[in-house]
N, C-alpha and C positions, 0 to 999 in steps of 0.2 A: 506394420508396428503401430501399436496402440498410442493413439496422441493424446496427452493427458494434459488437463489444466488444473491448477492449483489455485484456490482461492484463500487466503488466511485473513481471518477478522471476518469470516461469513456472517456473521448476526449482526454486521451494520447494515445499514439501507442501502449504501453503495455495493458491499460485500454481494446482498442480496441479489441486486439488479445484475451485478456480473454474472452471478450463477444464471440468472434467466436466460441473459444474453448468451452466454456460452451453451447452456443448454438447446439453443436455435442453432447453433453454428454446427453443420455438418463436418466442416474439418476436426472438430472434438469430439471424441471417442468417450472421455470419461472425465468428470469432474469432482475432483477432491473438494468437500468444502471444511474448512476447519475454524470452528469456534468454541463459544464456552455452552452454550444450548443445545438440545437435542436435536433440532432443526430450523436453520436459519428464518428468522420470522418473515422476511421479506422475499423470501426464494420461492418459488412455483415447485411442486413434485415434479421429479423427472428421473426417469429409470436411470439417466446417465450418471448422476449425483450419488457420490458415496460420502459419508458424512464420519468425520472423527473430532472427539472432543478434546479440548486442551485448555488449561487453567492460565496459559502462558508462563509458567513456572520454567525454567531452564530443564528441571528434569521431565516436565512433559513435553516440552518442543522435542527435546530427543527422542522419547517414547513413540511420537508422532512421526518423524523422520525414519525411527528405525520400520514403521510399519509400511514406508513407502518404497518397496522395493524395487531396483532400477531395472529388476530383468521383467516386470510386467507391462513394460510401456516406455515410451519417451514423455519427459515434461517439456513440453513446447511453449507453456505458458505458465508463469507464476507471477500473481497478483496480492501483495501485503498491505492490506488496510488497516492496521492495528491504528490509532490514534485518539489522544482527548484533549479537549479545550478546557472542560470546565467539569465540576462534580458539584454536588449538594454542598460540599465543603471547599471547594477551590473554586475560584474565579479568575480569569486575567487580571495582572497588576495593572492598574494604572499609573502608579508613583512606585521608586524606590521603596517607598516606606510599606507597602504592600507586599513586599517579599518575603516569603517563608521558607524554611530551608525544608521542610517535610513536604510543603507543596509541590516545590521544585523539584524532589526527587522521585516523587510520584509521576510528574507530567514527564521527566527526562527518561523515566524506566518505560513508561507506556510507548511514548513516541520515538524514541533512539535507540534504545537498549534492547527490546523485546524484537523490531523489524530487524535489526543486526544479528540477532541470534536466530532468527527464522532464517535468515541468508547466509549464516555461517554453518548452520547443522544442514541444511539443504543443498549445499555449492556442490557437493562429490556427487550428486543425484542428477545434477543439470548437464554432467558431461555427457556429449551423444555426437551422433553426424548429423541431428536435425538442428535447426536453429530454435533456440530457446530464449524466448522474450520475458523478460523481468520487470515489474513494476512495484515501485515501491509509494505509496502516497505521502506524498509530503505538503509545501505549502508555500505559497510565495512569498509569506511573512518570515520565511524562514531564509530568504535573501538579503545578505547583508548590505548588499549595493542598493536594493530596492527600498532600504527601508527608510521613509521619509517622516513617520508620524510616531515613531518610538510606542512605550508601554508594552503590554503581552510578554513581559521579560520571559518568563519560562518558557512559553509556548514558543516564542521566536527563538530562543537558545536550543530548544530540543530539535526544531526542524532545521535550525542552521547546522547545528552538531549531525542530524541525519543526513543532511546533503553532503557533509563532508565523507561521512562515512560511505556514502552512495559512490561519489565519485572515486574514492580511494579503493572501494571492491571492483568497481568498475576497471579500473587500471590493472589490479591483479588479475582479474577473470580475463581480460584480454591473451594475458600468457596463459592461464590454467586452462581454459575453457573458450576457446575462440569462437565456438557457436553460440554463446551468450550475449545477449545485448541487454544490458541493465539501466534502468532509466529511476529518476525522480518524478513525480507527475502531480502537478498542482492541479486539483478538479473544479478549482475555483467554487465560491460560495454555493454550497448544495443545500437543498430545503431537507434539513436531518435535526437531530437531537443537538447535534455538536454546534450547529449555526443558530439554533431557536432563539435565544436570548439576544442574538446579534443582529437580526434581520431587519429592522427597520432602517438602517443605513445602508442599506444593499440598494444600489442604483437601479432602474425600472429594468427590466430583462437581463438581470445578472443574478439573481437567483434561480440555480438551476436544478431540476429533479434528479433524484439519483439516476434513473433510467437515461437520461440524456447524457450523464456523465460517465456511465457504463460504456454506452454507445461510443462516446467519443474518445475512451481510452484505448478499446478492444480496435477502433478504428487506427487510432494511431500506432499500435503497436503492429498492427499488420504492415505498415508501411517502413519498419525500422529493420535495418540490418546491423549485423554484429559489427561492422566495420565502420559505421556511422559514428563521428565525434560527439556530437551533442547528447547530453544526459539528462537536462533539466527542461521537462517541457510544460506546459500547459493545456487548459483542456481544448484549446483551439487548435494545439498543436506547434504553438509557436515557443520558440528558446526563452528560457528565464533564467536573469543572471545571477550567478552563484553570490 
């Protein structure tokens, strides 16, 4: 059986690093990279990698999933990397007065709705005799229990909502697809465009490269079995409170 790994959000720095690490993994036969551009900017070229383009609309997500026919192999790893913190027009809110309905909708759509749509559309393809490990990139700031500084309303809310959806889906998949292990993953502060404006306050040694995060996540996934209860981990493999 062909072992397939899927990386959604392949155009991101972490997505590209995941593709590179998976391409070196002899247990992975094929990698499907999904993103907006022709080929992931940060990914090295490999014969293992096939690329599918998506604009992340619901119609596009459905079309991509239709192309992933289950008869061509077994999906053993699925990683969803979509996420947004800021744009040229959107910044994390420091005060209640900074909240904008349109900005909040955009953040929630990218961070919460799109990852769940991917999971929902791909779920029927994950059932098999092989263990399938699924990770969705979340963030510690989405932890309600761990919120000690406030601010960043839309981003926190979008990740908290995503965490609830992951937890809920994990409960359902235990019944419907007992071979699947689904987790939320906090990569830490990674040296990417997402974190660039906020890196000054990062403690020394806590700004990670995308390569480090990719290795940490794939290493963590290798250790997880479907019957383990914990579903929210950080880059160090430590549980994060919901």
